[in-house]
N, C-alpha and C positions, 0 to 999 in steps of 0.2 A: 105246705109250701114253705120254703125258707127264703126270706127276702133279706138281702144284704144291701145296706146303703153306706157308701163311703166315697171319699174323694181322694184323688192322687195328685200330687204336685211334682212335676219334673222340670228340669232345665231344658231349654231349646236344644235341639240336636241329640237329645236322649229319646229315642223312639219309644212310643207307648208300649211296644212289645217287650221292653225291659221288665215291665211288670205284667205277669200273665193275667189277662183280663178274663180268661175262661174261669168262671166261678162255680163251684159246687161245694156245699158244706162237706167237711171231711166224713161225717157219719152217714151221709146220704149219697156220696159219689158212687158207691158200688151199685146203687139202684138206678143209675142213669147210664145210657149207652155213650153219650158224648155231650159236650157243651158246645153251644153254637153262639157266635158273636155276629153282630150286625156290622156293616161298614162304619168307619169312624165318621161322625158328622159334627158340625158346629151348630147345628140347629136341633130341634126335636128332642127336648129334654122331658117331654110329658107324654108323647104318644109313641107307643112301640111300633116299629115297622112290622108289616105283615109278611114281608118277603126279604130276601137278600142275606139271610143268616148263613154263616159259613164256619167251618172249624179253623180257618186261617186266623192267626192272631193279627188283630188290626194294628196298624202303625200310623204315626203322624210325627213330624219333627218340627213343624213351625209353631211359634209361640201362639197360644190361644187356649180356649176352653173347648173340650170335645166331649161328646156323649157316646158311649158304647153300650148298646143294648145287648143283652145276653139271655139265653135260656138253656135249660138242660132238657134233653130228650129222654123220656122214661123208657124202661124196658117193658117186657110183657106184663109185669105185675104193677107197674107204676105209670102214672100219667106224666105228661110233659110238665115242666115248671112254667109258671107265668113269666113272660119277659120282664126283665128288670134292667135298670140303667146304672152305669158307672160314670161319674163325672171325672174327667181327667184334665188337669190344667197344666200346660207347659209354659213355664215362665221364660221371659226373654233373658238370655245370657249376656252379661257384660264382663269385661276384664279389668282387673286391677293389676297394673304393671309396677314392679319394684325396681328402682335404680339405686346403685350403691353410692353414687355421688361422691367419689373420691375414696370409697372403701373398697374392700375386696370380697370376693365370693359371688355366688349367684343365688337368685331366688326365682322360683317358677311363677309365672303369671297365675293369678288367682281368679277362677271363674266364680262369679256371684250372680244371683238372680236379681234383676232390676226391681227396685222397690221393696226389697225384703231385707230386714235387719240381718247383717252378717258381720262377724268378727274378722278384722284384718289378720293376715298371717303374722306370726312372730318374726321379728327381724333376725336374720342369720348373718347379715353382713358384719364385717369387722374392719377396723381401721387403726393402725399403729398410732399410739399416742392420743387416742380419742375414745370417748364412750358415745354410744348411740343416745341421742336426745329424743327424737320424734320423727314422724313422717311429715312431708310438706308437698303441696302440689306444684311448687316452684323449686328449682334447684338452689336458688339463693335464699330460700326460707321466707320469701315475702308472700307466699300464697296461703291457702288454708292448711292448718296444722292438724295432725291426728296423732294421738298417743299410740304406742305399740299395742297391738291386739284390740284397738278401739272397735266398737260396734258402729257400723255405718249403714246407711240406707241410701243407695246410689241410684241415680236416674240415667247415668251414662258411664262409659268406660273412663278410667282414671289412671294416671301415672303418678306414683308417689316417689319422692326423692328422700333418701336417708339424710337426716340432719345430725351433725356431729358436734360434740362439745370437747374441746381440747382438755386433756388431763393436766391439771395444774402441777407445775414443777416446784418443789420446795427446796430451797438451798439453806442449809444450816451451817453457820460459821461458829466453830468452837475454838477457843483459845485456852492455852494453859494459864492458870492463874497461880501466881506465887503468893505465899503467905506474907503478909506485911510484917508481922512480928512472930517470932518463934512462939509456939504454944497457943496461937490464936486459931488453930485449925480445927478445934472441936466444933460439933454441930451447933449452929446458931452464932458462932463467933468468927465467921469467915468474912474477910473484907475483899470485896471485888472491885 
């Protein structure tokens, strides 16, 4: 018997079916007629069901932890596998919205999993005469600040406003300087 133990994490709205739960080890799959999955359940992580197995791929889309029991049915020369369970956790999805705050360009909303460390997207907004400084939860910069690509752990959706720093303008004033005495123009002898 081959026993596989692993967990899968998905974001809400990504059905469990995205990862094929029907499991057979590659070197033994030819010895089994088919894999069978039980219905998705939020209970029963320790006792295998005795009925209700199907070849249909189970699905769930709500945030939570689910248990999917599976077994392989043997052919004439092999016995059925013992039921085993896969734990699938679907995290709650929240959004980070990005606002240019006087800049130009667009940025897609970023989907992140609630309570999981995630790097913010790189700023792609631009603003003539300014450089990007940081993100802030308030347009006027009085809220919580985040560096570009900062790692955050969020409990709720968030809107971030680009904060801009004006590029300093330098004015240089040059004047022509006349030599005071003829011959005083050699290096180190200039009078200004």
